[in-house]
MITOR-392611 format. One line per 4 residues: number of its first residue (from 1); their letters; for each residue x, y negated, z negated of N, C-alpha, C. Coordinates in steps of 0.2 Angstrom, whole numbers. Atoms other than C-alpha are relative to their C-alpha. Example, Ala and Ser with C-alpha at 12.3 -4.5 7.8 and 13.67 -1.06 7.14 Angstrom:
MITOR-392611
1> as> 4/6/0/62/22/-39/4/-6/0  -4/6/1/68/5/-36/-4/-5/-3
end
This chain:
MITOR-392611
1> xxxx> 7/3/-4/130/8/41/-2/6/5  3/-5/-7/131/19/56/-5/7/-1  2/-5/3/124/34/45/-8/-1/-3  5/4/3/110/23/38/-4/-1/6
5> xxxx> 4/2/-9/104/18/57/-1/7/2  1/-6/-3/106/36/62/-7/3/-4  4/-3/4/96/42/46/-9/-5/2  6/3/-1/83/27/51/-5/1/7
9> xxxx> 3/-2/-7/80/33/69/-2/6/1  2/-7/0/78/52/64/-6/-1/-4  5/-1/2/67/48/52/-7/-5/0  7/4/-1/55/35/59/-4/5/6
13> xxxx> 3/-3/-4/51/47/73/-6/4/-1  6/-5/2/40/60/65/-4/-5/-4  5/5/2/32/45/56/-4/-1/3  4/5/-5/27/35/70/-1/6/6
17> xxxx> 3/-4/-4/25/50/81/5/-2/8  -3/3/-5/36/42/94/8/-1/-1  -7/4/3/55/36/94/-1/-7/0  0/5/-1/58/20/91/4/-3/5
21> xxxx> -2/3/-6/61/7/104/8/-3/-1  -8/2/1/78/-2/106/-1/-5/-3  2/7/3/71/-18/102/-3/1/-6  2/0/8/63/-10/86/6/1/-3
25> xxxx> -7/-2/5/81/-2/81/6/-6/0  -4/6/1/89/-18/84/-3/-5/-6  3/4/5/78/-28/73/1/4/-8  -1/-4/7/79/-15/59/8/0/-2
29> xxxx> -7/2/1/97/-17/61/2/-3/-3  0/7/3/98/-35/58/-3/-1/-6  1/0/6/87/-33/45/3/4/-5  -1/-2/4/94/-22/37/9/-4/-3
33> xxxx> -7/5/1/112/-33/38/-2/-5/-4  1/7/4/103/-48/32/-2/2/-8  1/-1/6/96/-40/17/6/2/-3  -5/-1/4/114/-32/13/3/-6/-2
37> xxxx> -5/7/0/121/-50/16/-4/-4/-7  3/4/8/107/-58/1/1/4/-4  0/-4/5/108/-43/-8/9/-1/-6  -7/1/3/129/-47/-12/-2/-7/-5
41> xxxx> 2/5/4/121/-64/-20/-5/-1/-3  7/-2/2/104/-61/-24/-2/7/-1  2/-7/1/97/-46/-32/-8/1/4  6/-2/-4/82/-42/-18/-4/6/-1
45> xxxx> 3/-7/2/80/-24/-21/4/4/-4  -4/-5/4/86/-9/-30/6/2/0  -8/-2/-1/103/-6/-24/0/-1/7  -5/3/-5/115/-11/-11/1/5/6
49> xxxx> -3/-7/-2/117/7/-4/-5/-1/8  4/-1/-9/111/7/16/-5/6/0  5/-7/3/105/24/13/-7/0/-4  6/2/5/95/20/0/-5/-3/1
53> xxxx> 5/6/-2/87/5/7/-5/3/7  6/-1/-5/81/14/23/-3/7/-2  4/-7/3/76/31/14/-7/-4/-4  5/0/3/66/23/1/-2/-8/0
57> xxxx> 3/8/-1/62/4/8/-4/1/6  2/1/-8/60/5/28/-4/6/2  5/-7/0/54/23/29/-5/1/-3  8/1/3/42/22/16/-4/-6/1
61> xxxx> 4/6/-1/36/6/22/-4/4/6  4/-4/-5/30/16/40/-2/4/-3  5/-5/2/21/28/30/-7/-2/-2  5/5/1/9/14/25/-5/0/8
65> xxxx> 3/-1/-6/4/17/44/-5/6/0  5/-5/0/-5/33/40/-7/0/-1  7/2/4/-19/24/30/-2/-5/3  2/6/-3/-21/9/39/-3/-1/8
69> xxxx> 3/-1/-6/-33/5/54/4/-2/7  -6/4/-5/-24/3/72/-2/-7/0  0/8/-1/-22/-14/77/-3/-1/6  -3/5/3/-25/-26/80/-3/-3/-7
73> xxxx> 3/0/7/-28/-31/61/4/-5/-2  -3/3/5/-24/-44/50/2/1/-7  -3/-3/6/-13/-39/35/4/-5/-5  -4/3/5/-8/-46/20/4/3/-4
77> xxxx> -5/-4/3/8/-40/12/0/-4/-8  1/3/7/3/-45/-7/6/2/-6  -6/-2/3/20/-48/-16/6/4/3  -3/0/-3/29/-46/-4/11/1/-2
81> xxxx> -8/0/4/47/-46/-12/6/-2/7  -7/-1/-5/61/-42/2/-3/1/6  3/-1/-6/49/-39/15/-4/6/-1  3/-7/-1/42/-22/11/-7/2/-4
85> xxxx> -1/-4/-6/32/-14/16/-2/-4/8  3/4/-6/26/-29/28/5/-1/5  -4/1/-5/41/-32/38/2/5/6  1/-6/-4/43/-15/44/-6/2/3
89> xxxx> 5/-2/-3/26/-13/48/-1/-4/6  -2/5/-6/28/-29/59/3/3/4  -6/0/-6/42/-24/68/-2/6/5  4/-5/-3/34/-7/73/-6/1/3
93> xxxx> 7/-1/0/16/-13/76/-1/-9/3  2/8/-2/16/-30/86/-7/-3/-1  8/2/-1/-3/-31/86/-3/0/-8  2/3/4/-2/-34/67/2/-8/-3
97> xxxx> 0/8/1/-5/-53/61/2/2/-7  -2/-2/7/5/-52/45/3/-5/-4  -1/6/6/5/-63/30/6/2/-4  -5/-1/4/20/-61/19/-2/-6/-7
101> xxxx> 2/4/3/14/-68/2/5/3/-6  -5/-2/6/27/-69/-12/2/-8/-4  -1/6/4/28/-82/-27/8/-1/-1  -6/1/2/45/-82/-30/7/-4/6
105> xxxx> -5/3/-5/57/-95/-20/5/3/3  -6/-4/-3/72/-85/-17/-1/5/5  2/-6/-5/64/-70/-9/-6/-3/5  4/3/-6/51/-81/0/4/-3/6
109> xxxx> -5/4/-1/67/-91/5/4/6/7  -4/-5/-3/75/-74/12/-7/3/7  6/-2/-7/57/-68/22/2/-6/5  0/4/-5/57/-84/31/7/-1/5
113> xxxx> -8/0/-4/77/-83/36/-4/8/4  0/-6/-4/72/-64/41/-5/0/5  6/0/-5/56/-68/51/3/-4/4  -4/5/-8/67/-83/62/5/5/3
117> xxxx> -6/-3/-2/82/-70/63/-3/5/4  1/-5/-3/72/-55/69/-4/-1/6  4/0/-7/61/-65/81/-7/2/1  7/-2/0/44/-60/74/-4/-4/2
121> xxxx> 7/4/-1/28/-67/80/-6/1/-4  6/-2/3/12/-68/72/2/3/-7  -2/-1/6/20/-68/55/2/-7/-4  -1/6/4/20/-80/42/1/1/-9
125> xxxx> 0/0/8/27/-83/24/-4/-4/-3  4/4/3/17/-90/10/4/0/-7  -5/1/6/27/-96/-5/-5/-2/-6  2/4/7/13/-97/-20/-3/5/-2
129> xxxx> 2/-5/3/4/-88/-32/-6/2/3  6/-3/-2/-9/-76/-29/-7/-3/0  6/3/0/-23/-86/-36/-2/-8/2  -1/8/-2/-18/-103/-28/-1/4/7
133> xxxx> 1/-4/-8/-18/-93/-10/-5/2/1  9/-3/-1/-35/-85/-12/-3/-7/1  6/5/-1/-43/-102/-12/0/-1/8  1/2/-9/-38/-105/7/1/6/2
137> xxxx> 2/-7/-4/-36/-87/12/-5/6/-2  3/-4/1/-48/-79/4/-4/3/5  3/-4/-5/-58/-66/13/1/0/9  -2/1/-6/-48/-68/28/3/8/3
141> xxxx> -4/-6/0/-38/-50/27/-3/6/4  5/-6/-2/-45/-34/37/4/4/-7  -3/-4/4/-31/-26/25/6/-3/-4  -6/1/5/-19/-29/10/3/8/-2
145> xxxx> -4/-5/2/-4/-18/7/4/-2/-6  -3/2/5/5/-18/-9/6/5/0  -4/-5/0/21/-9/-13/4/-1/-6  -4/3/8/27/-9/-34/-1/-6/-1
149> xxxx> 0/8/2/18/-25/-36/-2/-2/-6  0/1/8/13/-23/-55/-5/3/-3  6/-4/2/-1/-18/-65/-5/2/3  7/0/-4/-16/-9/-58/-6/-5/-1
153> xxxx> 7/5/1/-29/-19/-67/1/-8/1  0/8/-2/-22/-35/-63/2/-1/7  -1/2/-11/-16/-33/-44/-5/2/5  6/-2/-4/-31/-25/-38/-5/-6/1
157> xxxx> 6/7/-1/-43/-39/-44/3/-5/1  -4/7/-4/-28/-52/-37/-1/1/5  -2/-1/-9/-29/-45/-20/-8/0/2  6/0/-2/-48/-41/-19/-2/-7/3
161> xxxx> 4/6/-3/-53/-59/-14/2/-2/6  -4/-1/-4/-42/-59/-1/-4/3/9  3/-4/-5/-52/-46/10/-6/-2/3  7/1/-2/-65/-49/22/-5/5/-1
165> xxxx> 4/-6/-1/-80/-37/24/2/6/2  -4/-10/-3/-74/-18/25/8/-2/1  -7/1/2/-57/-26/19/3/9/-3  -3/-6/4/-46/-11/13/7/-2/-2
169> xxxx> -6/1/7/-32/-11/-2/3/7/2  -3/-5/1/-19/2/2/8/-2/-4  -5/2/4/-5/2/-12/3/6/-4  -4/-3/2/8/12/-19/5/0/-7
173> xxxx> -5/2/6/17/15/-35/-1/6/-5  1/-6/5/18/29/-49/-3/-5/-7  2/0/7/8/28/-64/2/0/-6  -2/-2/6/14/26/-81/-5/-3/-7
177> xxxx> 5/0/3/1/27/-94/-7/-6/2  6/2/-4/-16/18/-91/0/-5/3  3/7/-6/-19/4/-77/8/-1/0  -5/3/1/1/3/-78/5/1/7
181> xxxx> -4/-2/-5/11/2/-62/7/-1/-1  -5/2/1/30/2/-63/6/0/6  -5/1/-7/47/0/-50/3/6/1  -5/-5/-2/54/17/-52/-3/7/4
185> xxxx> 3/-5/-6/52/30/-38/-5/0/3  6/1/-3/38/23/-31/0/3/9  0/0/-7/43/26/-12/1/8/1  -2/-6/0/49/44/-16/-9/3/0
189> xxxx> 4/-1/1/31/47/-21/-7/-1/4  6/4/-6/22/35/-8/1/7/6  1/-4/-7/30/48/6/-3/6/-2  3/-7/0/23/64/-2/-7/-1/2
193> xxxx> 8/1/-2/6/56/-3/-2/-1/7  2/2/-8/4/48/14/1/7/6  -1/-6/-5/11/65/22/-5/5/-1  5/-4/1/-3/73/13/-6/0/0
197> xxxx> 6/5/1/-16/61/15/-6/4/3  4/-3/-4/-26/74/26/-5/5/-4  2/-7/5/-29/87/11/-6/-5/-3  6/3/5/-47/81/5/-4/4/-4
201> xxxx> 2/-3/6/-48/91/-9/-2/-1/-6  -1/4/4/-53/81/-21/-8/-1/-5  7/1/4/-69/80/-35/-4/-5/2  4/5/-2/-85/71/-30/-6/1/-5
205> xxxx> 6/1/6/-98/64/-40/-6/2/1  8/-2/-3/-116/71/-40/-4/-4/-3  4/4/5/-131/61/-44/-5/6/-4  5/-5/2/-146/68/-55/-4/5/5
209> xxxx> 5/-4/-5/-155/77/-41/5/6/1  -3/-6/-1/-139/88/-38/0/3/6  1/0/-7/-142/87/-19/8/0/2  -7/-1/-4/-122/83/-17/4/7/-3
213> xxxx> -2/-5/1/-118/99/-27/-3/7/2  4/-7/-6/-130/110/-16/2/0/6  -2/0/-6/-123/104/-2/7/3/2  -5/-3/2/-106/107/-7/3/7/2
217> xxxx> 0/-7/1/-108/123/-12/-4/6/5  2/-5/-4/-120/131/1/-2/-1/6  1/2/-6/-124/121/15/5/-2/5  -6/2/-2/-108/114/20/6/5/0
221> xxxx> -3/-5/1/-99/129/15/8/-1/0  -7/2/1/-84/120/9/4/2/-7  -3/-4/4/-70/126/0/5/-4/-4  -5/5/4/-57/118/-15/-5/-8/-1
225> xxxx> 4/6/5/-70/105/-19/-4/0/-6  5/-1/8/-77/102/-37/-5/-6/-1  7/6/-1/-92/91/-40/-1/-2/-7  0/0/6/-92/83/-57/-5/-5/-2
229> xxxx> 3/5/1/-106/74/-64/1/-3/-6  0/4/5/-103/62/-77/5/-7/0  -3/7/1/-96/45/-83/7/-1/2  -6/1/-1/-79/39/-78/5/1/-5
233> xxxx> -5/2/8/-72/34/-96/0/8/-2  2/-7/4/-80/53/-102/7/4/6  -4/-3/-4/-70/61/-86/7/-1/1  -7/2/0/-53/53/-89/2/3/-6
237> xxxx> -3/-5/7/-51/63/-105/2/6/2  -4/-4/-1/-50/78/-97/3/0/7  -1/1/-6/-45/73/-80/5/-4/2  -5/5/0/-32/61/-84/7/1/4
241> xxxx> -7/0/-5/-16/59/-73/-1/8/6  0/-6/-6/-21/73/-61/0/1/7  -1/0/-7/-24/68/-44/5/-5/3  -3/4/-3/-14/61/-30/-4/-6/3
245> xxxx> 4/5/-4/-27/51/-23/-6/-3/-2  8/2/0/-43/40/-27/-2/-3/5  1/3/-5/-53/36/-14/-8/-2/-3  7/4/3/-68/23/-17/-4/-3/7
249> xxxx> 4/4/-4/-82/17/-6/-7/-4/-2  7/4/4/-95/3/-13/-1/2/-6  0/-3/8/-90/8/-31/-1/-6/-4  1/6/3/-92/-8/-38/5/-5/-1
253> xxxx> -3/6/2/-84/-25/-44/8/4/-2  -7/-3/-2/-64/-24/-40/2/1/-7  -4/0/5/-60/-29/-58/-3/6/-4  2/-7/5/-70/-14/-66/4/7/4
257> xxxx> -1/-6/-3/-67/0/-54/5/1/1  -9/-1/-1/-48/-1/-51/2/1/-5  -1/-2/5/-44/0/-68/-2/5/-4  5/-6/2/-58/13/-71/4/5/4
261> xxxx> -3/-7/-4/-49/24/-57/8/2/-2  -9/0/1/-30/21/-63/2/6/-5  -2/-7/4/-31/36/-78/-1/4/4  -2/-6/-3/-34/49/-66/4/1/4
265> xxxx> -6/-2/-4/-19/47/-55/7/1/-4  -7/-2/3/-3/56/-58/7/-4/4  -6/3/-3/15/48/-55/-1/1/7  2/1/-8/13/40/-37/-6/0/2
269> xxxx> 8/1/-3/-4/40/-37/-3/-5/6  4/5/-5/-14/31/-22/-7/-2/-1  7/3/0/-29/21/-22/-1/-3/4  2/1/-6/-39/18/-7/-6/-3/-1
273> xxxx> 7/3/2/-55/7/-9/0/-4/7  3/4/-7/-65/0/7/-8/-3/-3  7/3/1/-81/-11/5/-2/-7/3  3/8/-1/-89/-27/9/3/-4/-6
277> xxxx> -3/4/6/-81/-40/-3/-4/-6/1  3/5/0/-93/-53/-8/1/-5/-6  -1/1/7/-88/-65/-21/7/0/-3  -6/-1/3/-71/-67/-30/-1/7/-5
281> xxxx> 1/-6/3/-68/-49/-36/-4/5/1  5/-3/0/-83/-42/-30/-1/5/6  1/-4/-8/-86/-26/-19/-8/2/-2  8/-1/-1/-105/-23/-15/-1/7/6
end
C-alpha cells in the first residue's frame, strides 16, 4: 500500500503542476482503502493490485484535466462505475460540481459511500439509466467525461443531451473495430494521448474554394498539416485507425458525427467535440 501511495504522490505532481495537498493525499488514501475493501466482495474494477489502481485508474483520471476548462464547472461522469474519472477529478478540483451517473445499483451504492466517507461537497450520485436521467438533467452540464463507457455510436449520442450550449465531451478508450470501445488498456493509451494533446498536426477539411489549403500551405507557413477535401466515409477507407485524436466543432448531429469519426481513431483514440446543443442528440 505504501508503494502505491508513493507512486500516486509522485505521479500526480507532473500532471497537476503542483504537489498533492495533505487533504487530497488523505482522500486518495481513503478512496483506495475503500475501493480495495469493496473489491474483495464485488468486482468494481479490473484488479485488486493497489499499484495497478493508482497507475491505471487514479492517475489516468487526473489526465482528463488537460482537456477540461478551468473550474467552476458542472461535470457529469457518464457511467461512473467505481468513480473514475469523476472522483479523482473532484478530489483535486474543489470548483467542479460533479454528478456521478451510474445505472448499476451496487456501484452506485459504492459511489454514495465514497462521497460520504471522503467528505466531498457538491458531488451527487444518480442511480439511473442515461435515457431516464436526461429527462431531468438535460442541457445542464458544461462537460461530460467518460472512461471505457461503451460503444462510441451508443455512448456519444446518449451523452449529448446532458450538455448545455458549448458543452464538451471528453472520452477515452481504445477503438476495436468500427465504433467499438472496449475496456482493455484504455488508461495506458489515455495517458499517452493527453500528454501529447498539444500536438495539433492533423488533417483539416477544405471546402470547394480551396482557401483552407492555400492558407495552410502559403499564408500561415504551417508544417505537418495535411488537407483532405473529401467525404468522411471515403476518407475513412484510406485513413482508418490512423489518428490519436479527432476534434470537431459544430460538425452536425451527435448521433451522426460521432460514429462517423470513430473509424479514423487508432487504439486509444480520443474524440473531443464542442458545440451548442439544441434538442436531443443535436449539435448545431
